[in-house]
ZAMARGU-4260 file (C-alpha; in steps of 0.2 Angstrom, whole numbers, plus 5000, padded with zeros to 4 digits):
<rodrens>
0) 5528/5503/5581 | 5520/5520/5579 | 5513/5524/5562 | 5509/5540/5553 | 5490/5538/5557
5) 5495/5537/5575 | 5502/5554/5576 | 5496/5564/5561 | 5487/5580/5567 | 5491/5576/5585
10) 5496/5594/5588 | 5481/5601/5580 | 5464/5606/5588 | 5455/5598/5573 | 5438/5590/5571
15) 5443/5575/5580 | 5448/5584/5595 | 5433/5596/5594 | 5421/5581/5594 | 5429/5573/5609
20) 5431/5589/5619 | 5416/5600/5615 | 5397/5597/5620 | 5386/5593/5604 | 5378/5610/5604
25) 5395/5619/5605 | 5403/5608/5592 | 5388/5611/5580 | 5389/5629/5581 | 5408/5630/5579
30) 5407/5617/5564 | 5394/5628/5556 | 5406/5643/5558 | 5421/5633/5551 | 5412/5625/5536
35) 5401/5640/5530 | 5410/5655/5537 | 5395/5660/5548 | 5399/5672/5563 | 5404/5663/5579
40) 5391/5663/5593 | 5399/5672/5607 | 5391/5661/5620 | 5402/5646/5614 | 5418/5655/5615
45) 5422/5651/5634 | 5418/5633/5631 | 5430/5632/5616 | 5443/5641/5626 | 5442/5630/5640
50) 5443/5614/5629 | 5458/5621/5619 | 5467/5626/5636 | 5464/5608/5643 | 5469/5599/5627
55) 5485/5611/5624 | 5491/5609/5642 | 5489/5589/5641 | 5500/5590/5626 | 5514/5600/5634
60) 5509/5618/5631 | 5513/5631/5644 | 5508/5647/5633 | 5496/5653/5620 | 5498/5666/5606
65) 5488/5674/5593 | 5498/5668/5577 | 5496/5681/5563 | 5504/5686/5546 | 5509/5704/5546
70) 5515/5713/5530 | 5532/5707/5534 | 5529/5692/5523 | 5533/5680/5538 | 5522/5676/5554
75) 5522/5685/5571 | 5517/5679/5588 | 5517/5686/5606 | 5517/5672/5620 | 5507/5673/5636
80) 5507/5659/5648 | 5491/5651/5655 | 5496/5655/5673 | 5485/5666/5684 | 5489/5670/5702
85) 5479/5660/5714 | 5474/5667/5732 | 5485/5655/5741 | 5501/5661/5732 | 5501/5647/5719
90) 5494/5648/5701 | 5479/5642/5691 | 5479/5638/5673 | 5467/5650/5664 | 5461/5654/5646
95) 5445/5663/5643 | 5434/5665/5628 | 5439/5684/5627 | 5457/5679/5626 | 5453/5667/5612
100) 5443/5679/5602 | 5454/5694/5603 | 5472/5700/5607 | 5481/5716/5608 | 5499/5715/5602
105) 5510/5731/5600 | 5507/5736/5581 | 5520/5750/5581 | 5534/5740/5573 | 5525/5732/5560
110) 5524/5739/5542 | 5508/5750/5540 | 5512/5760/5524 | 5505/5775/5532 | 5489/5768/5539
115) 5494/5774/5557 | 5508/5784/5565 | 5522/5775/5572 | 5518/5781/5590 | 5501/5774/5588
120) 5505/5756/5594 | 5488/5748/5596 | 5483/5734/5585 | 5471/5720/5587 | 5471/5701/5583
125) 5455/5692/5580 | 5453/5673/5580 | 5450/5665/5563 | 5439/5649/5568 | 5440/5643/5550
130) 5459/5638/5552 | 5463/5625/5566 | 5473/5630/5582 | 5489/5620/5584 | 5504/5618/5596
135) 5521/5624/5591 | 5536/5625/5603 | 5525/5622/5618 | 5513/5636/5613 | 5495/5635/5608
140) 5495/5645/5592 | 5478/5653/5587 | 5477/5658/5569 | 5471/5676/5569 | 5468/5692/5558
145) 5478/5707/5563 | 5471/5725/5561 | 5473/5743/5567 | 5464/5753/5580 | 5454/5760/5565
150) 5450/5743/5558 | 5461/5743/5543 | 5470/5727/5539 | 5488/5726/5544 | 5490/5708/5538
155) 5488/5696/5524 | 5475/5685/5531 | 5461/5698/5532 | 5461/5703/5514 | 5463/5684/5509
160) 5447/5680/5519 | 5438/5695/5512 | 5442/5689/5494 | 5437/5671/5497 | 5420/5678/5503
165) 5418/5689/5488 | 5421/5674/5477 | 5409/5663/5487 | 5396/5677/5486 | 5397/5678/5467
170) 5399/5660/5463 | 5383/5656/5473 | 5374/5668/5462 | 5379/5658/5447 | 5376/5641/5454
175) 5358/5647/5459 | 5355/5651/5440 | 5360/5634/5435 | 5348/5626/5448 | 5361/5621/5461
180) 5350/5624/5477 | 5359/5611/5488 | 5375/5621/5488 | 5378/5632/5503 | 5395/5639/5499
185) 5410/5639/5487 | 5427/5639/5492 | 5444/5640/5483 | 5457/5627/5486 | 5476/5628/5484
190) 5490/5616/5484 | 5507/5626/5484 | 5522/5617/5478 | 5538/5623/5488 | 5555/5623/5481
195) 5571/5626/5491 | 5590/5624/5492 | 5599/5614/5506 | 5617/5620/5510 | 5629/5615/5523
200) 5627/5626/5539 | 5646/5626/5541 | 5649/5634/5523 | 5634/5645/5525 | 5641/5654/5541
205) 5656/5658/5531 | 5646/5669/5519 | 5640/5686/5524 | 5629/5688/5509 | 5619/5672/5513
210) 5618/5677/5531 | 5612/5695/5528 | 5603/5693/5511 | 5598/5675/5508 | 5607/5674/5492
215) 5624/5674/5485 | 5630/5691/5479 | 5647/5684/5472 | 5651/5668/5465 | 5660/5662/5449
220) 5652/5648/5439 | 5659/5631/5445 | 5665/5618/5433 | 5648/5609/5434 | 5631/5616/5436
225) 5614/5608/5430 | 5620/5605/5413 | 5619/5586/5414 | 5601/5586/5421 | 5607/5572/5433
230) 5599/5580/5449 | 5581/5581/5444 | 5571/5567/5451 | 5588/5559/5455 | 5592/5548/5470
235) 5590/5558/5486 | 5606/5558/5496 | 5606/5550/5513 | 5608/5567/5523 | 5594/5575/5513
240) 5583/5560/5515 | 5586/5561/5533 | 5581/5579/5533 | 5565/5575/5523 | 5560/5561/5534
245) 5561/5572/5549 | 5552/5587/5540 | 5538/5576/5535 | 5535/5570/5553 | 5535/5587/5560
250) 5523/5593/5546 | 5511/5578/5549 | 5510/5582/5567 | 5503/5599/5562 | 5491/5591/5551
255) 5500/5598/5535 | 5497/5586/5521 | 5515/5584/5514 | 5514/5572/5500 | 5527/5574/5487
260) 5546/5576/5489 | 5560/5575/5475 | 5576/5583/5469 | 5574/5598/5458 | 5584/5604/5443
265) 5598/5613/5451 | 5611/5605/5462 | 5606/5606/5480 | 5588/5611/5476 | 5573/5601/5481
270) 5554/5602/5481 | 5540/5598/5493 | 5521/5597/5488 | 5506/5596/5499 | 5488/5589/5496
275) 5476/5603/5492 | 5466/5611/5506 | 5455/5627/5508 | 5465/5643/5503 | 5467/5651/5520
280) 5472/5635/5528 | 5484/5631/5514 | 5491/5649/5517 | 5494/5645/5536 | 5501/5628/5531
285) 5513/5635/5519 | 5520/5649/5531 | 5522/5635/5544 | 5531/5624/5531 | 5544/5637/5527
290) 5547/5640/5546 | 5549/5621/5550 | 5559/5617/5535 | 5572/5630/5542 | 5571/5623/5559
295) 5573/5605/5554 | 5587/5609/5542 | 5597/5616/5557 | 5595/5601/5567 | 5604/5592/5552
300) 5618/5604/5551 | 5610/5611/5536 | 5603/5628/5530 | 5587/5629/5520 | 5588/5643/5507
305) 5571/5650/5502 | 5577/5665/5492 | 5570/5665/5474 | 5588/5666/5466 | 5601/5660/5479
310) 5614/5656/5465 | 5617/5663/5448 | 5619/5652/5433 | 5607/5638/5440 | 5588/5638/5442
315) 5580/5648/5456 | 5566/5643/5467 | 5547/5646/5464 | 5531/5641/5472 | 5518/5634/5460
320) 5501/5639/5466 | 5488/5626/5461 | 5471/5634/5462 | 5453/5628/5460 | 5435/5631/5465
325) 5424/5619/5474 | 5407/5618/5482 | 5403/5612/5499 | 5395/5597/5491 | 5412/5592/5484
330) 5410/5598/5465 | 5425/5605/5457 | 5419/5619/5447 | 5434/5618/5435 | 5431/5600/5431
335) 5421/5595/5416 | 5404/5587/5418 | 5394/5573/5411 | 5379/5583/5405 | 5377/5598/5394
340) 5372/5609/5408 | 5387/5603/5419 | 5398/5607/5404 | 5390/5624/5401 | 5393/5627/5419
345) 5411/5622/5418 | 5413/5633/5403 | 5406/5648/5412 | 5418/5646/5427 | 5432/5643/5415
350) 5429/5659/5405 | 5427/5668/5422 | 5445/5664/5425 | 5451/5668/5407 | 5442/5685/5408
355) 5449/5688/5426 | 5467/5685/5421 | 5466/5695/5405 | 5457/5710/5414 | 5469/5710/5429
360) 5485/5703/5423 | 5494/5717/5431 | 5487/5713/5448 | 5493/5695/5446 | 5510/5702/5442
365) 5510/5713/5457 | 5505/5699/5468 | 5522/5690/5465 | 5533/5706/5464 | 5548/5705/5475
370) 5567/5710/5473 | 5571/5692/5474 | 5558/5686/5461 | 5564/5700/5449 | 5580/5689/5447
375) 5569/5674/5442 | 5555/5679/5431 | 5559/5678/5413 | 5574/5667/5416 | 5574/5650/5408
380) 5568/5641/5424 | 5553/5652/5427 | 5538/5660/5417 | 5541/5677/5409 | 5535/5693/5417
385) 5521/5693/5404 | 5505/5684/5410 | 5497/5672/5399 | 5485/5657/5400 | 5489/5639/5394
390) 5474/5629/5390 | 5480/5615/5379 | 5476/5612/5361 | 5460/5602/5363 | 5451/5614/5375
395) 5457/5629/5364 | 5450/5621/5349 | 5433/5619/5358 | 5433/5637/5363 | 5437/5642/5345
400) 5423/5631/5339 | 5411/5640/5351 | 5417/5657/5346 | 5415/5654/5328 | 5399/5643/5329
405) 5408/5630/5318 | 5409/5611/5321 | 5421/5604/5333 | 5429/5588/5326 | 5427/5579/5343
410) 5409/5583/5345 | 5394/5571/5342 | 5384/5585/5335 | 5390/5599/5325 | 5380/5614/5333
415) 5390/5620/5348 | 5375/5630/5356 | 5376/5628/5375 | 5362/5618/5383 | 5353/5613/5367
420) 5365/5600/5359 | 5377/5589/5368 | 5393/5598/5371 | 5408/5586/5368 | 5415/5578/5384
425) 5430/5586/5390 | 5443/5573/5393 | 5456/5578/5407 | 5474/5580/5404 | 5474/5577/5385
430) 5488/5589/5383 | 5506/5589/5389 | 5510/5601/5403 | 5518/5618/5398 | 5531/5622/5411
435) 5534/5639/5403 | 5517/5646/5405 | 5513/5657/5420 | 5495/5652/5422 | 5491/5634/5415
440) 5476/5624/5416 | 5480/5606/5421 | 5463/5596/5420 | 5453/5603/5435 | 5464/5617/5441
445) 5475/5631/5436 | 5494/5632/5441 | 5500/5649/5444 | 5519/5647/5442 | 5525/5665/5445
450) 5526/5665/5463 | 5543/5665/5472 | 5548/5652/5484 | 5548/5664/5499 | 5532/5673/5494
455) 5516/5671/5505 | 5503/5663/5494 | 5490/5675/5501 | 5495/5689/5490 | 5493/5679/5474
460) 5476/5671/5480 | 5469/5687/5485 | 5471/5695/5468 | 5465/5679/5459 | 5450/5677/5470
465) 5445/5695/5468 | 5447/5695/5450 | 5437/5679/5447 | 5424/5686/5459 | 5422/5701/5447
470) 5420/5691/5432 | 5407/5681/5440 | 5398/5696/5446 | 5397/5703/5428 | 5390/5686/5422
475) 5377/5685/5436 | 5371/5703/5433 | 5369/5699/5415 | 5361/5682/5417 | 5349/5686/5431
480) 5339/5698/5420 | 5339/5687/5405 | 5323/5682/5396 | 5331/5667/5388 | 5345/5660/5400
485) 5353/5648/5388 | 5354/5660/5373 | 5361/5674/5385 | 5373/5661/5392 | 5379/5655/5375
490) 5382/5673/5369 | 5391/5678/5385 | 5403/5664/5383 | 5406/5667/5365 | 5409/5685/5369
495) 5422/5681/5383 | 5431/5670/5371 | 5432/5683/5358 | 5436/5697/5369 | 5450/5689/5379
500) 5458/5676/5368 | 5473/5687/5367 | 5478/5680/5385 | 5478/5662/5378 | 5495/5655/5373
505) 5500/5637/5371 | 5518/5639/5365 | 5535/5642/5372 | 5534/5656/5385 | 5553/5657/5384
510) 5554/5662/5366 | 5558/5680/5363 | 5547/5681/5348 | 5532/5678/5360 | 5537/5692/5371
515) 5537/5703/5356 | 5520/5696/5350 | 5513/5698/5367 | 5517/5716/5370 | 5517/5723/5352
520) 5503/5713/5344 | 5492/5707/5359 | 5494/5722/5371 | 5498/5712/5386 | 5508/5719/5401
525) 5527/5716/5403 | 5532/5723/5420 | 5549/5716/5421 | 5553/5723/5438 | 5545/5727/5455
530) 5546/5746/5452 | 5538/5744/5435 | 5522/5735/5442 | 5519/5740/5460 | 5512/5758/5456
535) 5498/5750/5445 | 5489/5743/5460 | 5482/5761/5462 | 5476/5761/5443 | 5458/5766/5443
540) 5451/5749/5437 | 5461/5740/5451 | 5455/5751/5464 | 5437/5750/5458 | 5437/5731/5458
545) 5446/5728/5474 | 5437/5741/5484 | 5420/5736/5476 | 5421/5719/5483 | 5427/5725/5500
550) 5444/5716/5498 | 5454/5732/5502 | 5450/5749/5506 | 5458/5763/5497 | 5469/5767/5512
555) 5474/5749/5513 | 5479/5749/5494 | 5489/5764/5496 | 5498/5756/5511 | 5502/5740/5501
560) 5509/5750/5487 | 5520/5760/5499 | 5525/5744/5509 | 5530/5734/5494 | 5541/5747/5486
565) 5549/5751/5503 | 5553/5732/5505 | 5561/5732/5488 | 5572/5747/5492 | 5577/5740/5509
570) 5581/5723/5502 | 5592/5729/5488 | 5600/5742/5498 | 5605/5728/5511 | 5612/5718/5497
575) 5623/5733/5490 | 5629/5737/5507 | 5634/5718/5510 | 5643/5718/5493 | 5653/5734/5498
580) 5657/5726/5515 | 5663/5709/5507 | 5673/5718/5494 | 5682/5729/5506 | 5685/5717/5520
585) 5686/5700/5511 | 5689/5700/5492 | 5701/5715/5490 | 5713/5708/5504 | 5712/5691/5497
590) 5717/5696/5479 | 5730/5707/5486 | 5738/5694/5497 | 5739/5682/5482 | 5746/5695/5471
595) 5759/5698/5484 | 5764/5680/5485 | 5765/5679/5466 | 5777/5694/5467 | 5787/5687/5480
600) 5789/5671/5470 | 5795/5681/5455 | 5808/5690/5465 | 5814/5673/5473 | 5815/5665/5455
605) 5825/5680/5449 | 5837/5680/5463 | 5841/5662/5461 | 5842/5663/5442 | 5846/5681/5436
610) 5838/5684/5419 | 5824/5671/5421 | 5808/5676/5412 | 5792/5673/5423 | 5779/5676/5410
615) 5765/5666/5419 | 5767/5675/5436 | 5770/5692/5429 | 5755/5690/5417 | 5744/5685/5431
620) 5750/5699/5443 | 5746/5711/5430 | 5728/5705/5428 | 5725/5704/5446 | 5733/5721/5449
625) 5721/5728/5437 | 5706/5719/5443 | 5710/5725/5461 | 5710/5743/5456 | 5694/5740/5446
630) 5685/5731/5461 | 5691/5745/5473 | 5685/5759/5461 | 5668/5750/5458 | 5665/5747/5476
635) 5667/5766/5479 | 5656/5770/5465 | 5642/5758/5472 | 5645/5764/5490 | 5643/5782/5484
640) 5627/5778/5474 | 5619/5770/5489 | 5622/5785/5500 | 5614/5795/5486 | 5598/5786/5488
645) 5594/5797/5503 | 5590/5812/5491 | 5576/5803/5483 | 5559/5813/5485 | 5549/5797/5489
650) 5550/5778/5489 | 5544/5777/5471 | 5558/5788/5465 | 5570/5778/5476 | 5564/5762/5469
655) 5567/5768/5451 | 5585/5774/5456 | 5589/5757/5463 | 5582/5748/5447 | 5592/5759/5435
660) 5607/5763/5445 | 5611/5752/5460 | 5607/5735/5452 | 5618/5738/5437 | 5632/5744/5448
665) 5630/5729/5458 | 5631/5718/5443 | 5647/5726/5437 | 5655/5724/5454 | 5651/5706/5454
670) 5657/5702/5436 | 5674/5710/5442 | 5675/5700/5458 | 5669/5683/5450 | 5683/5686/5437
675) 5696/5688/5451 | 5689/5672/5459 | 5694/5662/5444 | 5712/5669/5445 | 5715/5668/5463
680) 5722/5652/5472 | 5709/5642/5481 | 5718/5644/5498 | 5717/5663/5497 | 5698/5665/5492
685) 5689/5671/5508 | 5673/5661/5507 | 5666/5645/5501 | 5663/5644/5482 | 5648/5639/5472
690) 5656/5621/5469 | 5657/5619/5488 | 5640/5626/5492 | 5630/5617/5478 | 5639/5600/5480
695) 5644/5601/5498 | 5629/5591/5505 | 5633/5572/5503
</rodrens>
C-alpha cells in the first residue's frame, strides 16, 4: 500500500533529487546558493538543466515553463516543449542552462503601472534557485522573477527576495554584536492559514455574480446562518472530506506541507494550514495551493471560492500570515532564551518588530488593501482596519517594567537592566490568543491576520520584512558605535518601548471605543478603504525606507500605487455592471412574472366570487409593484453613475468616486432586490439563494 512518504515531494526537484542527479561539485555549488542566497555559478547551469530535464521527462513532463507571479495577483506561465529538430527528421529532447536561467515572455499585457509603454513587449524571467522547480500538468515549472527590459520588477517575487535580503543584512549586523559568529544568514519563515468556501458547481453556474466577480452581489439572509456556531470544527461532511483527501495528496506530491484542515465558522467555509517554511517558498506554495484547491474542487463537482467576502451576513475568508525570523543554525529569533544575553537578544528583535509595525502601520494596511478585503476588515470576523499589536499581559508587563526600571513580579531579581541581572524567563503561550488583533504575538512568531483569502502573501511580507530591516538598521547603527554595549542596549530597548507602546493593545479590537481611542488618543491610522490607504505608499518616509533598502525603486512604487488603484476600480466596476445585468435580465423579470401571477389569481377569485376581498394578494402586489419601480430606477441610477466614471481625471479620482458614489448605490440596489427576494415565490427567483449555496454541499 502506498504511503504519504512514498509520494511526498515526488513532483519536486528537491534536495533528494539533486543529490541523486547532480555531481557532488555541482550539488555543493547549487546547495550553497539555495541555503545562503549566494550567486549561482554559471558553469553549473548546464549540468543542473540536464538533470532537471532528465528527471522531468522521466516523470511525464513534455514542456517547461518559467513560472512567475506578475502584478495580477495570480501566477503566469508560457509552456515550451523540450523537443528540438534532429537532422534525421526526428526530434531530440533538449533543455539548456541558458533556458533554465532566463526566459523572455511577452510582457505587454501584464500590469506595469507606467513602467513601460504597452507596445514595449519585452520582459525577462530569471530563475530563483532558492525555490524548488516542480512538475504541474506535465510541465516542468521553474520559479522565476519577472522584470522589464529596463530591469524594473514587474512581479511580486523580486521585491520579496530583495526584502528578505535586506532583513538578512541588518539582522546579521545585530547578531554579530551579540557574538553570534557561527550564523551565516537569517531568513524569515511563514505559515499562511488559508480560508475558503466550497459550493456546488451546479448552483455556482446559475449565478452570474459568482462567475464574474467571485462573490454574491445579491442574496437575502437565509433562516439559518452561523448563529448556532455548529459548523466551526464540526464533523466534516463526506463530500468535503473526499475533496480534502484529494487536495492533500496533490499538495503533498508538490512538497507542500499541508498540515491542518477543519470547518471554519461560516456554513460551507473551511481552512487549510501548512507547516512553516522560508517566506519565498511559502509564497510560491500558497499560490499553488489556491490554484490546486480550485482544480480539485472542480473534480468533485464543487467550486472553491477564495473571495474575501463571498456572502453577506456570514464570516468572510482571511489568510493568517504567521511570520518569524530564524538563523541558518536553527535559532528562532522571536523565541525567548535561557540566558540573560539570549533574552536581551530576543527583546531587541521583539522591539524591532514593535517599532516597525508602529512606524509603518500604513504600509501593512496597504499590503492587504483590495476591493474584496474592504468588505471584511472591521467586520466582526476580521481585525479592524486599525493596525495594533497584541503581546499578552505577561510580556506587556515585562516591557512595562523595563520601561520604568521597576521590579517585575516574575523576576528573581528586581533590577531589570539587560545583561547585568538575570531577566525573567519568558514562558511561552501564557496568554490566551486574541482573535481580534491584527498583529498578535503567539509565543515565537507574529500572526498578521489582516490578509484577505485571495491575497498573495508576498505583499504583506515585503512590507513586514522591509520595515523590520529598517528597525534593525537603526539599532545596529547605534550599537556598533557604543562604548558600553549593554548600557546602550538597555537604553535603546527602553526608548523603543516608551516611543512605540501606543501600538500595543491587548483588548477587544472589535470594540468601537478602541477605534476611537486608537485614532483620537493614540494617533494610529484608520484607513478603512483601499482608496484611503494606497496613495500613502508614496509618502516621503515610506519611499525613503523602501528605496533605501533597495526593495523598490521610486518608479516601481509609483507603478504599484497606480496598479492597485486600477485593480480596485476595475473590480468594483465589473461588480456594478454585473448587478445592472442581473437586475435587468433576471430580477426584474422574475418579480414582474410573480406579480402578474398574483394579479391573475385576484382576477380569477373575483370572477368566481364577486365582491371577495383579496387583501393578502393585493397587499403583496402593491409591495412588489413599488419594489419593481424602485429596483428599475436604482438600476438606471447605478448604470449612469458607472458611465460617469469615464470623466475622472485620473485613477485616484476614479477610486474615490467609486468609494463615495458607486458602492453606496450598489448597496441600495442590493437592499431593494434582497427585499424583493423575501416576497417572491421560490419558483420564480432566477438564481440559487443563500440557503441553497451555504447548505447545498452535503
